[in-house]
N, C-alpha and C positions, 0 to 999 in steps of 0.2 A: 437251693436255687440262688446261691450267692451271686451268680452272673447277672441276676435281675435287680441287684441292689445298686442304686445310683441313678444315672440319667440314660433313659432310652429315648430315641427320637423316632417319631412316626413320619417317615420321609414323604415329601410331596412327589408327584410325578410331573416333571417339567414338560412343557409342550412348546412346539414351534407355533408361529403365527397361523399356519394352515391347520392347526389342530393335531398334527402328528406328534408322537412322543419324541422328545429331545433326549436321546440316549447319551449324547456327549455331556449335556447338562446334568443328567443323572449321575454319570461317572464322577463329574466334578463335585457334586453334592456329597456322594458317599465318601470321597477322600477328604473333603472339607470337614465333615462331621467327625470322622475318625481321628483326623489330625487334631481336632478341637477337643478330644478327650472323652467322647461319649462312651458309655459302657456297653450299649447294645443298640441295634437298629431294628425297627419294626417295618416290615414290608407290607404294602397293600392294606394299610389302615384307612380310616375315613379321610384323613388328610391327603392320601394319595389319589383322591377322586376315583377310587376303585370302582364305584358304581357306574362310571362312564367308560371304563376300559373294557375292551373285548377280551375274550379268553386268551387269544393269541398275544395280545399286548401285555396282559398280565404275566404270561409265561416269559416273555422277553424281558420285562421289567425285573422279574425274579432272577433270571439268568444273568442279567447285567449286574445287579447288585451283588450276587454271590461271587461273580468273577472278580469284580473290583475289590470287594471286601477281602477276598482271599483268606478267609478264616481269621482275620485280624480281631474281629469282635463277634460276639454271639448274635444270631439272627432270630427274630420272632416273626411269624407269618400270620397275617390276618385272614381268618376264614370264619365268616359269620353270615347270619341272615335270619329270615323269619319262617323258613321252611325246614323243620328239624330233620326230616328224612333226607332232604337234598344236602344239608350240611354234612351229615354222616356219610353220605355217598362221596362227597368231595374229599373228606378226610381219608376215606379208604382208597381213593383214586390218586391221591397226592403223595409223593415221596417226602416224608416229613423228617428224614434222618438228619438233614442239615440244619434243623431248627431246634433251639433250646425249648421253645414253647410255641403254642398257637394262641393268638388273641381272638376271642370270639364274643362278639357283641350280643347283648340281650336282644331277643326278638323285637323288632320294630313294627309299627303300624298295627299289628294284631292286638296289641295291648293285653297280653295274657295275665292271668291272676298270678299270685305268688306261687301257688301250686303248679301252675302251667310253666312258669319260669324254672322252678325246681325240676320238673319232669323233663323239660327241654335239655337242661345241662346234664341231668342224670343219664339221659339217652346217649348224649354225646360222649360223656366220660366212660360209659360202659362199652362203647364201640370203638375205642382207640386207646393205645398205650401212650399217646403223646401227652406232654404236659400242657395243661389248659390254663389260660388266664381269662377269668371272667371280665367282662367289660360293661360297666354300668354307666350309661350316659342318657339320663331321662330326657334331657332337652332335645335329643335327636330321636329317641326310640318311642317316646310317648308313654313309657312306663318305667317304674323304678324297681330295682332289686332291693328289697328291704334288708337291713343288716342281719335279721334273723335267718333269712333265706341264704345269704352269703355264708354265714357261719354253719348252717346246716349242710350246705354243699361242701364246704371245706372239711368238715368233720367226717363226712361219709365217703369222700372220694379223694384218695391220695394223689391222683394225677391232676386234680384241680389245685394248682400251686399258688395262685395269686388272684387278686382282683385289681383291675384298673378302675378306680372309683372316681367318677366325674360328676357326682351329684352336686348341685349348687348348695346343698345343705351340709355345711362343714361338720355339724354335730353328728350327722350320719356317719361320716368318715371316722370320727373319734369313737363312735359307738362300735364300729366294726373292730377297731384297734382294741377297745376295752373288752369286747366279748370274745375276741380270738384267743383260744388256748393252745393252738397248734403252732409251735415255734417255727416250723418251716413253711407256714402260709404267709405270703407277703401282701401287704396293703400298699398299693402303688397309686400315687396321685395321678388323676387324669386331667387335672386342671393346673395350668402353669402358675396361676396366681396363688393357688393353695399349696404349691409344692413345698415351700419352706415350712410353714406351720404344720402341715400334715406330716412331714418327715420328722420334725422336732417332736411331734406328739407320739411318734412310734412307728411311722410309716417307713417304707423302704426306698423312697425316691419318687421318680416321676417318669411317665411316658409323655414326652413333651412335644410341642409344636415349635415354640420359640427357640428351643435348644438347638435346632439345626441352623438357626440364623445367627446366634451368638454363642456357639458351643463352648468356647474357652471360659467365658464369664459364667455361663449357666451351670456347666458341669462342676466347676469349682464351688459355686454357691451350694449345690446339692451335697457335695462332699463335706462342706463345712457344716451343713445341717445334720448330716448323718453322724458326724463326730461331735455334735452338740456345741459347735463354735457359733453360738447364737448371734453375737454381735457381728461377726464377719458375714454370716449368712444373710442377715437382714440388711447389712450395708449394701450388698449386691442386689438384694430383692428391691430395696427402695430406689436404687439407681436404674433398675431395668423394668420396673412394674408398669410404667407408662407405655413403654414399647410393647410389653406383654398384652396390655389392654388394647392398644391400638390395632394390633394385627387381627383382632376379632371384630373390629367395628363394622366391617363390610363382609363378614363371613370368612370361614376357613375353607380353603387355604389362600384366598385372595391376598390377605395381609402378609402372611409369611412369604408368599411368592414375591411380593413387593420388596421385602427385606432381602431376599436372595438375588433379586434383580439389582438392587442397590450395591450388593457385594459382588456383582458380576459372576455369580455362580450359574444362573439360568435366567430366562425371561419370565415375565409375570403372567403369561397367558394361562387361562383356565378353559374348561369345556363347559358348554351349556348343560344344565341351566345355571351354572355359576358364571360370573363375569369377573374380569380382573379388577383390581383396585383402581379407584378414581385417582386423578392427578392430585386432588386435595389430600387423599390419604397417603399417596406416595410421597408428597412433599412433607407431610407430617412425620412420616417414618424416617425420611432422610434427616430431618432435624433431630429426632430422638436418637438416631444412631450416632450422629455427630456429638451429641451430649454425652453418650455412653463412652 
């Protein structure tokens, strides 16, 4: 899965003021990220506000991204939830041939045990031939995939090819790297601020939010980390880390949409229950972008 090494970006879904999807803005965003050097694109992740998109809107978002991408970079599709049977049904009803992998978040709200998490992913892996990226983000799901569960899944199912690890506990990330004995299983950072240290520790890069806002700088930073150019990687990290932190101050994707508005890629509108960034945060982001 060398195509998943480097920087992937979880694209936002741009909206107009009336709440409709801004497909022109989406087209601009796809071209901007690809021109900026990202290795792959993630469609309909959390950052895309996929929870507030209708089935028809999701399909049109997918079609737009695939058309504009025109096979220039690999695509990953987000399919996840807290109903195992429903996820399996969606896998079977979706044409997955155009995707290098499927990103599937650990069940949220239900708060399953480690055995429940294992059985959830086991059922998915046994019902599809698609490559699966586990997604651990305890801050959103309310439960954590323990390193031992990740390694158990990696060892037992060859089509589970990676984990997007977004635990706030960096030691957990390094434990997964340390315990992993499967050379083709990738540990991908799900936290922009941890992307450099995690990659230097043996990770395979990042699925990023800020990467779509400053793709040139961010992708080169991750390449430097992959090639163990420590000083170069950290030079960019320290130059951009305040912006990375700022975009999450008022929730995701409000902050990154403010960045994209500043760059005239799309407007910063979100859908309820999310609200767009305040003027205070927008002004802060403008200053940080100027400094970069």
